[in-house]
C-alpha positions as a Markdown table, in Angstrom:
| # | Residue | x | y | z |
|---|---|---|---|---|
| 1 | Met | 11.8 | -18.5 | -31.5 |
| 2 | Thr | 8.4 | -18.5 | -30.4 |
| 3 | Pro | 6.5 | -15.8 | -30.7 |
| 4 | Asn | 5.5 | -13.4 | -27.5 |
| 5 | Pro | 1.9 | -13.1 | -26.9 |
| 6 | His | 2.3 | -9.6 | -26.1 |
| 7 | Asp | 4.1 | -8.1 | -29.3 |
| 8 | Asp | 1.0 | -6.9 | -31.2 |
| 9 | Phe | -0.4 | -5.0 | -27.6 |
| 10 | Val | 2.3 | -2.3 | -28.3 |
| 11 | Glu | 2.5 | -2.4 | -31.5 |
| 12 | Leu | -1.1 | -2.2 | -32.3 |
| 13 | Asn | -1.1 | 1.1 | -29.8 |
| 14 | Leu | 1.9 | 2.9 | -29.8 |
| 15 | Glu | 0.1 | 5.7 | -32.7 |
| 16 | Ala | -2.2 | 5.2 | -30.4 |
| 17 | Val | -0.5 | 7.1 | -27.8 |
| 18 | Arg | 1.0 | 9.3 | -30.5 |
| 19 | Asn | -1.7 | 10.6 | -31.8 |
| 20 | Glu | -3.0 | 11.5 | -28.3 |
| 21 | Phe | 0.2 | 13.0 | -27.0 |
| 22 | Glu | 0.1 | 15.8 | -30.2 |
| 23 | Ala | -3.9 | 16.3 | -29.5 |
| 24 | Asn | -2.5 | 17.5 | -25.4 |
| 25 | Phe | -0.4 | 20.6 | -27.8 |
| 26 | Leu | -2.7 | 20.9 | -30.1 |
| 27 | Glu | -5.5 | 21.9 | -27.5 |
| 28 | Gly | -3.5 | 23.8 | -25.4 |
| 29 | Leu | -3.3 | 21.7 | -22.5 |
| 30 | Glu | 0.7 | 21.5 | -22.7 |
| 31 | Val | 3.2 | 23.3 | -22.4 |
| 32 | Gly | 6.0 | 21.1 | -21.5 |
| 33 | Ala | 6.0 | 17.8 | -21.9 |
| 34 | Ala | 7.8 | 14.1 | -22.6 |
| 35 | Leu | 6.9 | 10.8 | -23.4 |
| 36 | Ser | 8.9 | 7.4 | -23.0 |
| 37 | Ile | 7.6 | 3.9 | -23.2 |
| 38 | Trp | 9.5 | 0.1 | -22.6 |
| 39 | Lys | 8.9 | -2.9 | -23.8 |
| 40 | Asp | 11.1 | -5.8 | -22.7 |
| 41 | Gly | 14.4 | -3.7 | -21.4 |
| 42 | Cys | 14.0 | -1.3 | -25.5 |
| 43 | Glu | 12.5 | 2.2 | -25.5 |
| 44 | Val | 9.9 | 1.9 | -28.1 |
| 45 | Leu | 8.4 | 5.4 | -28.3 |
| 46 | Ser | 9.7 | 8.4 | -27.1 |
| 47 | Leu | 7.7 | 12.0 | -27.3 |
| 48 | Ala | 9.4 | 15.1 | -26.6 |
| 49 | Gly | 7.3 | 18.4 | -27.3 |
| 50 | Gly | 7.1 | 21.9 | -26.3 |
| 51 | Val | 9.2 | 24.0 | -24.5 |
| 52 | Thr | 10.7 | 24.2 | -21.4 |
| 53 | Glu | 8.9 | 27.7 | -19.9 |
| 54 | Arg | 5.6 | 29.3 | -21.0 |
| 55 | Asn | 6.6 | 31.5 | -24.2 |
| 56 | Gly | 10.0 | 30.6 | -24.1 |
| 57 | Asn | 11.8 | 29.2 | -26.9 |
| 58 | Thr | 13.8 | 26.4 | -25.7 |
| 59 | Pro | 12.6 | 23.5 | -27.1 |
| 60 | Trp | 11.7 | 19.9 | -24.4 |
| 61 | Gln | 13.8 | 17.1 | -25.4 |
| 62 | Pro | 13.1 | 13.3 | -24.7 |
| 63 | Asp | 15.9 | 13.8 | -21.6 |
| 64 | Ser | 15.5 | 17.3 | -20.0 |
| 65 | Pro | 14.6 | 17.0 | -16.4 |
| 66 | Val | 11.8 | 18.5 | -13.8 |
| 67 | Leu | 10.6 | 17.8 | -10.9 |
| 68 | Cys | 8.4 | 15.1 | -10.8 |
| 69 | Trp | 6.5 | 15.1 | -7.6 |
| 70 | Ser | 5.0 | 12.2 | -5.9 |
| 71 | Ala | 5.9 | 9.8 | -8.6 |
| 72 | Thr | 9.4 | 10.1 | -6.8 |
| 73 | Lys | 7.9 | 7.1 | -4.1 |
| 74 | Gly | 8.7 | 4.8 | -6.9 |
| 75 | Pro | 11.6 | 5.3 | -7.2 |
| 76 | Ala | 11.8 | 5.6 | -3.0 |
| 77 | Ala | 10.0 | 3.4 | -2.6 |
| 78 | Cys | 12.0 | 0.9 | -3.7 |
| 79 | Thr | 15.6 | 2.1 | -2.5 |
| 80 | Thr | 13.9 | 1.4 | 1.2 |
| 81 | Leu | 12.9 | -1.8 | 0.7 |
| 82 | Leu | 16.7 | -2.4 | -1.2 |
| 83 | Ala | 18.2 | -0.8 | 2.1 |
| 84 | Met | 15.9 | -3.3 | 4.5 |
| 85 | His | 17.2 | -6.7 | 2.6 |
| 86 | Lys | 20.7 | -5.5 | 2.5 |
| 87 | Gly | 20.0 | -4.7 | 6.5 |
| 88 | Gly | 18.1 | -8.1 | 6.5 |
| 89 | Ile | 15.3 | -6.9 | 7.7 |
| 90 | Ala | 11.1 | -8.3 | 6.9 |
| 91 | Leu | 8.7 | -5.9 | 6.2 |
| 92 | Thr | 6.8 | -8.0 | 9.6 |
| 93 | Asp | 9.3 | -6.6 | 11.4 |
| 94 | Arg | 9.2 | -3.4 | 13.9 |
| 95 | Val | 10.0 | -0.6 | 13.3 |
| 96 | Ala | 10.7 | 0.5 | 16.3 |
| 97 | Trp | 13.7 | -2.1 | 16.6 |
| 98 | Leu | 15.8 | -0.1 | 14.4 |
| 99 | Trp | 14.1 | 2.7 | 15.2 |
| 100 | Pro | 13.8 | 2.7 | 19.0 |
| 101 | Asp | 12.6 | 6.4 | 19.3 |
| 102 | Phe | 9.5 | 5.2 | 16.9 |
| 103 | Ala | 8.1 | 3.3 | 19.3 |
| 104 | Ala | 6.1 | 6.3 | 21.2 |
| 105 | Lys | 2.8 | 7.2 | 21.3 |
| 106 | Gly | 1.6 | 3.6 | 21.1 |
| 107 | Lys | 4.0 | 3.2 | 17.6 |
| 108 | Gly | 5.8 | -0.1 | 18.9 |
| 109 | Glu | 4.4 | -2.4 | 17.3 |
| 110 | Val | 4.4 | -1.1 | 13.8 |
| 111 | Thr | 5.4 | -2.7 | 10.7 |
| 112 | Tyr | 7.3 | -1.2 | 7.9 |
| 113 | Gln | 5.2 | -3.1 | 5.2 |
| 114 | Glu | 2.1 | -0.6 | 7.8 |
| 115 | Leu | 4.8 | 2.0 | 7.4 |
| 116 | Leu | 5.1 | 1.5 | 4.0 |
| 117 | Ser | 1.3 | 0.9 | 2.8 |
| 118 | His | 0.5 | 4.3 | 4.2 |
| 119 | Ser | -1.0 | 2.8 | 6.9 |
| 120 | Ala | 0.8 | 3.9 | 9.7 |
| 121 | Gly | -2.1 | 7.5 | 10.8 |
| 122 | Leu | 1.2 | 10.2 | 10.2 |
| 123 | Thr | 0.1 | 11.7 | 8.0 |
| 124 | Ala | 0.5 | 15.2 | 9.5 |
| 125 | Leu | 1.9 | 16.4 | 11.7 |
| 126 | Asp | 0.9 | 18.3 | 15.2 |
| 127 | Asp | 3.4 | 21.3 | 14.7 |
| 128 | Pro | 3.6 | 22.9 | 10.9 |
| 129 | Gly | 6.7 | 24.7 | 12.2 |
| 130 | Phe | 9.2 | 22.3 | 10.8 |
| 131 | Ser | 11.6 | 23.4 | 7.6 |
| 132 | Met | 11.2 | 20.5 | 4.9 |
| 133 | Leu | 14.9 | 20.9 | 4.5 |
| 134 | Asp | 15.4 | 20.2 | 8.3 |
| 135 | His | 15.0 | 15.9 | 7.2 |
| 136 | Ala | 17.0 | 15.5 | 11.7 |
| 137 | Ala | 13.9 | 17.6 | 13.1 |
| 138 | Val | 11.1 | 16.1 | 11.0 |
| 139 | Ala | 12.5 | 12.5 | 11.5 |
| 140 | Glu | 12.9 | 13.2 | 15.3 |
| 141 | Ala | 8.7 | 14.8 | 15.2 |
| 142 | Leu | 7.3 | 12.1 | 13.3 |
| 143 | Ala | 8.9 | 9.7 | 16.0 |
| 144 | Ala | 6.8 | 11.8 | 18.6 |
| 145 | Gln | 3.5 | 11.8 | 16.6 |
| 146 | Thr | 0.2 | 10.4 | 18.0 |
| 147 | Pro | -0.8 | 8.4 | 14.9 |
| 148 | His | -3.9 | 9.5 | 13.3 |
| 149 | Trp | -5.4 | 6.4 | 13.9 |
| 150 | Gln | -4.8 | 2.7 | 15.1 |
| 151 | Pro | -2.0 | 1.8 | 12.6 |
| 152 | Gly | -3.2 | -0.6 | 10.4 |
| 153 | Arg | -6.6 | -1.0 | 11.3 |
| 154 | Thr | -7.1 | 1.8 | 8.4 |
| 155 | His | -4.9 | 3.9 | 5.2 |
| 156 | Gly | -4.5 | 7.1 | 4.4 |
| 157 | Tyr | -2.0 | 8.6 | 1.7 |
| 158 | His | 1.1 | 10.0 | 3.4 |
| 159 | Pro | 2.4 | 13.3 | 0.8 |
| 160 | Arg | 5.1 | 14.5 | 2.8 |
| 161 | Thr | 5.5 | 12.6 | 5.9 |
| 162 | Leu | 6.4 | 9.1 | 4.1 |
| 163 | Gly | 9.7 | 10.6 | 2.0 |
| 164 | Tyr | 11.4 | 11.3 | 5.8 |
| 165 | Leu | 10.1 | 7.6 | 6.9 |
| 166 | Met | 11.4 | 6.3 | 4.6 |
| 167 | Asp | 14.2 | 8.3 | 4.4 |
| 168 | Glu | 15.1 | 7.8 | 7.9 |
| 169 | Ile | 15.6 | 3.9 | 7.4 |
| 170 | Val | 17.8 | 4.1 | 5.4 |
| 171 | Arg | 19.9 | 6.4 | 7.1 |
| 172 | Arg | 19.6 | 3.9 | 10.1 |
| 173 | Leu | 20.5 | 0.9 | 7.4 |
| 174 | Ala | 23.2 | 2.6 | 5.4 |
| 175 | Gly | 25.3 | 4.2 | 8.0 |
| 176 | Gly | 24.2 | 8.0 | 7.6 |
| 177 | Lys | 23.5 | 8.0 | 4.2 |
| 178 | Thr | 20.4 | 9.8 | 2.4 |
| 179 | Leu | 17.9 | 7.8 | 0.4 |
| 180 | Gly | 19.3 | 9.6 | -2.3 |
| 181 | Glu | 23.1 | 8.7 | -2.2 |
| 182 | Cys | 21.7 | 5.0 | -1.8 |
| 183 | Trp | 19.4 | 5.3 | -4.7 |
| 184 | Arg | 22.3 | 6.6 | -7.1 |
| 185 | Glu | 24.3 | 3.7 | -6.0 |
| 186 | Trp | 22.6 | 1.6 | -5.9 |
| 187 | Ile | 20.0 | 1.4 | -8.5 |
| 188 | Ala | 20.6 | 4.7 | -10.7 |
| 189 | Asp | 24.4 | 4.9 | -11.8 |
| 190 | Pro | 24.2 | 1.1 | -12.6 |
| 191 | Cys | 21.3 | 1.8 | -14.7 |
| 192 | Glu | 22.2 | 4.1 | -16.0 |
| 193 | Ile | 19.1 | 6.6 | -15.1 |
| 194 | Asp | 18.2 | 10.2 | -15.4 |
| 195 | Phe | 16.3 | 10.5 | -12.2 |
| 196 | Trp | 17.8 | 12.4 | -8.4 |
| 197 | Ile | 16.7 | 12.7 | -5.3 |
| 198 | Gly | 18.7 | 15.2 | -4.9 |
| 199 | Val | 19.8 | 16.4 | -8.3 |
| 200 | Pro | 23.9 | 17.9 | -8.6 |
| 201 | Asp | 23.8 | 21.3 | -9.4 |
| 202 | Thr | 25.6 | 20.3 | -13.1 |
| 203 | Ile | 22.0 | 19.4 | -13.9 |
| 204 | Thr | 20.3 | 21.6 | -15.9 |
| 205 | Val | 16.8 | 21.7 | -14.5 |
| 206 | Asn | 13.4 | 23.2 | -16.3 |
| 207 | Pro | 11.0 | 25.1 | -14.2 |
| 208 | Ile | 7.8 | 23.3 | -13.5 |
| 209 | Leu | 4.8 | 25.9 | -14.0 |
| 210 | Ala | 1.9 | 26.8 | -11.4 |
| 211 | Pro | -1.7 | 25.4 | -13.1 |
| 212 | Arg | -3.5 | 27.7 | -14.9 |
| 213 | Ser | -7.0 | 26.6 | -13.8 |
| 214 | Pro | -8.9 | 26.1 | -11.0 |
| 215 | Glu | -10.9 | 23.3 | -12.3 |
| 216 | Val | -11.3 | 20.5 | -10.0 |
| 217 | Pro | -12.3 | 17.1 | -11.0 |
| 218 | Glu | -15.8 | 16.5 | -10.0 |
| 219 | Gln | -14.6 | 13.6 | -8.3 |
| 220 | Glu | -12.1 | 15.5 | -5.9 |
| 221 | Thr | -14.7 | 18.0 | -4.4 |
| 222 | Ala | -14.5 | 16.4 | -1.3 |
| 223 | Phe | -11.0 | 16.8 | -0.8 |
| 224 | Tyr | -11.2 | 19.9 | -2.2 |
| 225 | Arg | -13.1 | 21.1 | 0.2 |
| 226 | Ala | -11.7 | 19.7 | 3.3 |
| 227 | Leu | -8.4 | 20.8 | 1.5 |
| 228 | Ala | -9.7 | 24.2 | 2.4 |
| 229 | Asp | -10.3 | 23.9 | 6.1 |
| 230 | Pro | -7.0 | 24.3 | 7.5 |
| 231 | Thr | -7.6 | 22.0 | 10.7 |
| 232 | Ser | -8.3 | 19.8 | 8.6 |
| 233 | Leu | -6.2 | 15.9 | 8.2 |
| 234 | Gln | -6.6 | 16.5 | 4.3 |
| 235 | Ala | -5.1 | 19.7 | 4.8 |
| 236 | Arg | -2.1 | 19.3 | 7.7 |
| 237 | Ser | -0.9 | 15.6 | 5.5 |
| 238 | Phe | -0.6 | 18.8 | 2.6 |
| 239 | Ala | 1.3 | 21.6 | 4.3 |
| 240 | Thr | 3.6 | 19.7 | 7.1 |
| 241 | Pro | 6.9 | 19.5 | 6.7 |
| 242 | Gly | 6.8 | 23.0 | 5.7 |
| 243 | Gly | 3.4 | 24.7 | 4.9 |
| 244 | Ser | 2.6 | 24.4 | 1.8 |
| 245 | Ile | 4.7 | 24.3 | -1.3 |
| 246 | Arg | 4.8 | 26.5 | -4.5 |
| 247 | Pro | 5.5 | 25.7 | -7.8 |
| 248 | Ser | 8.7 | 28.5 | -7.8 |
| 249 | Gln | 9.5 | 27.2 | -4.4 |
| 250 | Met | 10.7 | 24.2 | -5.5 |
| 251 | Asn | 12.4 | 25.4 | -8.7 |
| 252 | Gln | 14.6 | 27.3 | -6.8 |
| 253 | Leu | 18.5 | 24.7 | -6.7 |
| 254 | Glu | 18.1 | 24.7 | -3.0 |
| 255 | Phe | 15.1 | 22.5 | -2.9 |
| 256 | Arg | 16.1 | 20.7 | -5.3 |
| 257 | Ser | 19.3 | 19.8 | -4.9 |
| 258 | Ala | 18.0 | 18.1 | -0.9 |
| 259 | Cys | 16.8 | 14.5 | -0.7 |
| 260 | Leu | 13.0 | 14.5 | -0.3 |
| 261 | Pro | 12.1 | 11.4 | -1.0 |
| 262 | Ala | 8.1 | 12.2 | -1.7 |
| 263 | Phe | 7.9 | 14.6 | -3.7 |
| 264 | Gly | 11.1 | 16.1 | -4.8 |
| 265 | Gly | 12.7 | 13.5 | -7.2 |
| 266 | Ile | 13.9 | 15.6 | -10.2 |
| 267 | Gly | 13.9 | 13.2 | -13.8 |
| 268 | Ser | 13.3 | 13.0 | -17.0 |
| 269 | Ala | 10.8 | 10.6 | -18.6 |
| 270 | Glu | 13.4 | 7.7 | -20.7 |
| 271 | Gly | 14.9 | 8.3 | -17.3 |
| 272 | Leu | 11.4 | 7.3 | -15.2 |
| 273 | Gly | 10.2 | 5.2 | -18.0 |
| 274 | Arg | 14.2 | 3.2 | -17.5 |
| 275 | Phe | 13.6 | 2.5 | -13.8 |
| 276 | Tyr | 10.2 | 1.6 | -14.6 |
| 277 | Ala | 11.6 | -0.9 | -17.0 |
| 278 | Met | 14.1 | -2.8 | -15.2 |
| 279 | Leu | 11.2 | -3.3 | -13.1 |
| 280 | Ala | 9.0 | -5.3 | -15.1 |
| 281 | Gln | 12.2 | -6.9 | -16.4 |
| 282 | Gly | 11.9 | -8.6 | -13.3 |
| 283 | Gly | 14.4 | -6.4 | -11.4 |
| 284 | Arg | 17.8 | -7.0 | -14.0 |
| 285 | Trp | 19.2 | -4.8 | -16.3 |
| 286 | Ala | 21.7 | -5.5 | -18.8 |
| 287 | Gly | 22.0 | -9.3 | -17.5 |
| 288 | Glu | 22.6 | -8.2 | -14.0 |
| 289 | Glu | 20.3 | -8.5 | -10.8 |
| 290 | Ile | 19.5 | -4.8 | -9.8 |
| 291 | Val | 16.7 | -5.9 | -7.3 |
| 292 | Pro | 16.2 | -8.8 | -5.9 |
| 293 | Pro | 13.3 | -10.4 | -7.3 |
| 294 | Arg | 11.3 | -10.5 | -4.3 |
| 295 | Ile | 11.5 | -6.9 | -3.8 |
| 296 | Cys | 9.5 | -6.5 | -7.0 |
| 297 | Gly | 6.4 | -9.0 | -6.0 |
| 298 | Gln | 7.0 | -6.3 | -2.4 |
| 299 | Leu | 6.0 | -3.2 | -4.9 |
| 300 | Ser | 3.7 | -4.8 | -6.5 |
| 301 | Ser | 1.5 | -7.2 | -4.4 |
| 302 | Pro | -1.7 | -5.3 | -2.8 |
| 303 | Val | -1.1 | -4.6 | 0.8 |
| 304 | Val | -4.2 | -2.0 | 1.9 |
| 305 | Asp | -7.1 | -1.2 | -1.4 |
| 306 | Gly | -10.5 | 1.0 | 0.0 |
| 307 | Phe | -11.3 | 4.2 | 1.0 |
| 308 | Asp | -8.2 | 7.1 | 2.0 |
| 309 | Glu | -8.2 | 9.0 | 4.9 |
| 310 | Val | -6.6 | 11.7 | 3.0 |
| 311 | Leu | -7.5 | 11.6 | -0.4 |
| 312 | Met | -11.3 | 10.7 | 0.6 |
| 313 | Ile | -11.2 | 8.8 | -2.7 |
| 314 | Pro | -10.6 | 4.4 | -2.8 |
| 315 | Thr | -6.6 | 3.8 | -3.2 |
| 316 | Ala | -5.2 | 0.6 | -3.1 |
| 317 | Tyr | -0.6 | 0.9 | -2.6 |
| 318 | Ser | 1.8 | -2.2 | -1.7 |
| 319 | Cys | 4.6 | -1.9 | -0.4 |
| 320 | Gly | 5.2 | 2.1 | -1.4 |
| 321 | Met | 3.4 | 2.2 | -4.3 |
| 322 | Met | 0.2 | 2.8 | -5.9 |
| 323 | Val | -1.7 | -0.3 | -7.2 |
| 324 | Pro | -4.5 | -1.8 | -9.5 |
| 325 | Arg | -7.7 | -1.5 | -7.1 |
| 326 | Arg | -10.2 | -4.8 | -7.1 |
| 327 | Asp | -13.2 | -2.7 | -8.8 |
| 328 | Gly | -9.9 | -1.8 | -11.9 |
| 329 | Gly | -9.5 | 1.6 | -10.8 |
| 330 | Ala | -9.0 | 5.4 | -11.6 |
| 331 | Lys | -8.6 | 5.6 | -15.3 |
| 332 | His | -4.2 | 6.3 | -15.0 |
| 333 | Phe | -3.7 | 3.5 | -13.6 |
| 334 | Pro | -3.7 | -0.1 | -15.8 |
| 335 | Ala | -6.2 | -2.9 | -14.3 |
| 336 | Ile | -4.1 | -5.5 | -15.0 |
| 337 | Ala | -2.8 | -7.4 | -11.5 |
| 338 | Gly | 1.5 | -7.0 | -10.5 |
| 339 | Thr | 0.9 | -3.2 | -12.1 |
| 340 | Cys | 3.0 | -0.9 | -9.7 |
| 341 | Gly | 4.0 | 2.2 | -10.0 |
| 342 | His | 3.2 | 5.7 | -9.0 |
| 343 | Ala | 1.4 | 9.4 | -9.8 |
| 344 | Gly | 2.9 | 12.9 | -9.3 |
| 345 | Ala | 1.2 | 16.4 | -8.5 |
| 346 | Gly | 0.2 | 18.1 | -11.7 |
| 347 | Gly | -0.2 | 15.7 | -13.6 |
| 348 | Cys | 3.4 | 12.9 | -13.3 |
| 349 | Leu | 3.3 | 9.3 | -13.9 |
| 350 | Gly | 5.0 | 6.0 | -14.4 |
| 351 | Phe | 4.2 | 2.5 | -14.0 |
| 352 | Ala | 5.4 | -0.6 | -14.7 |
| 353 | Ile | 3.0 | -4.5 | -15.9 |
| 354 | Pro | 5.7 | -6.9 | -15.3 |
| 355 | Ser | 3.2 | -9.2 | -16.9 |
| 356 | Leu | 3.7 | -7.8 | -20.3 |
| 357 | Gly | 7.2 | -6.1 | -20.2 |
| 358 | Ile | 5.9 | -2.4 | -20.2 |
| 359 | Ala | 7.0 | 0.4 | -19.0 |
| 360 | Phe | 5.5 | 4.1 | -18.9 |
| 361 | Ala | 6.6 | 7.2 | -17.7 |
| 362 | Tyr | 5.0 | 11.3 | -18.4 |
| 363 | Val | 6.4 | 14.7 | -17.5 |
| 364 | Pro | 5.3 | 17.7 | -18.3 |
| 365 | Asn | 6.1 | 20.6 | -16.9 |
| 366 | Gln | 2.4 | 22.6 | -16.4 |
| 367 | Met | 1.0 | 21.8 | -13.3 |
| 368 | Glu | -2.6 | 20.7 | -13.4 |
| 369 | Leu | -5.2 | 20.4 | -10.4 |
| 370 | Gly | -6.4 | 17.0 | -9.0 |
| 371 | Ile | -5.3 | 14.2 | -6.8 |
| 372 | Leu | -4.2 | 12.0 | -9.9 |
| 373 | Pro | -3.1 | 12.7 | -12.8 |
| 374 | Gly | -6.2 | 14.7 | -15.2 |
| 375 | Pro | -7.4 | 14.0 | -19.4 |
| 376 | Arg | -4.3 | 14.5 | -20.9 |
| 377 | Thr | -2.2 | 12.4 | -19.5 |
| 378 | Thr | -5.0 | 9.3 | -18.9 |
| 379 | Arg | -5.5 | 9.4 | -22.4 |
| 380 | Leu | -1.8 | 8.3 | -23.0 |
| 381 | Val | -2.6 | 5.1 | -20.3 |
| 382 | Gln | -6.0 | 4.4 | -22.2 |
| 383 | Ala | -4.6 | 4.8 | -25.6 |
| 384 | Leu | -1.5 | 2.1 | -24.9 |
| 385 | Leu | -3.9 | -0.7 | -23.7 |
| 386 | His | -6.7 | 0.0 | -25.9 |
| 387 | Gly | -5.8 | 2.4 | -29.3 |
């Protein structure tokens, strides 16, 4: 048998990852968290530490599910692309062909590629009054919304609205089934993935905890300054639909059980890691094709790379996922071609490195401020990649 040139890569660095994971707890950065790392379809490291609630005594388990915020966008994007594949729709097709009302206010030429790569200019709603639980009303409002820039001219993160846009596309292609239902049927159930976009009330979910420190990363001060202005694009993008979101609100059953594909997914580190392990295997699991290779390529191929009009830092996106930037990218993300994944508010992160057969997933309950994962997450990624 020919040796795999990447075998030592994981074996040499797993102990370093374990040390950094433990250091996060020793330094008081964590309350509860879990980490799952996969190589060639096998979980090679599973770590869990801390407790499920601040000042509690219930130990965090490797399979403990918790809100993953925008890390939900990775599974949601994969589900959307699979719905398009099943429906015979290409990335270059116009969204309005499937969704005629979407053509309003100059959006008739917007393609799926532009929409999924945060380039459509629909980062916020002009009317802030819609409930985040009312999918039909939000979708109607997005169809009537004037883009905040000429679609395709630039890009800016769609923190909430992208989920409703993807969900509406899937519902129209899948006979009314929600994106969350299709995720379970097409991907999660066949791969036995403990991750839900609309969790059943039979699943015990660990609560998410609000940040303890108001400290903002230095490189993100411009964004947080803009966020403090309720009229700014940044503030409106992170507040529509539904207004500001408190962790305590997202701990409520009605929000956990709702299909919120941009920020409402709930799962374990093992579950999120298994999803990315499948992608790292070219879309195959247990000998079966779950996701066609073409979709894996769409998730890992950069579409936009440059200044982000919402986050106010350079970002790069494929069709629905974060990918490495041309200049090497941020510390939380491997600068290896073909890497794809997504971060979530508070520090959650999942990604696949298909060229190495590696998948990574980290889920904490203690949130931290920052647009992108901070030091306690990046130290794990850096340890994996560099020892």
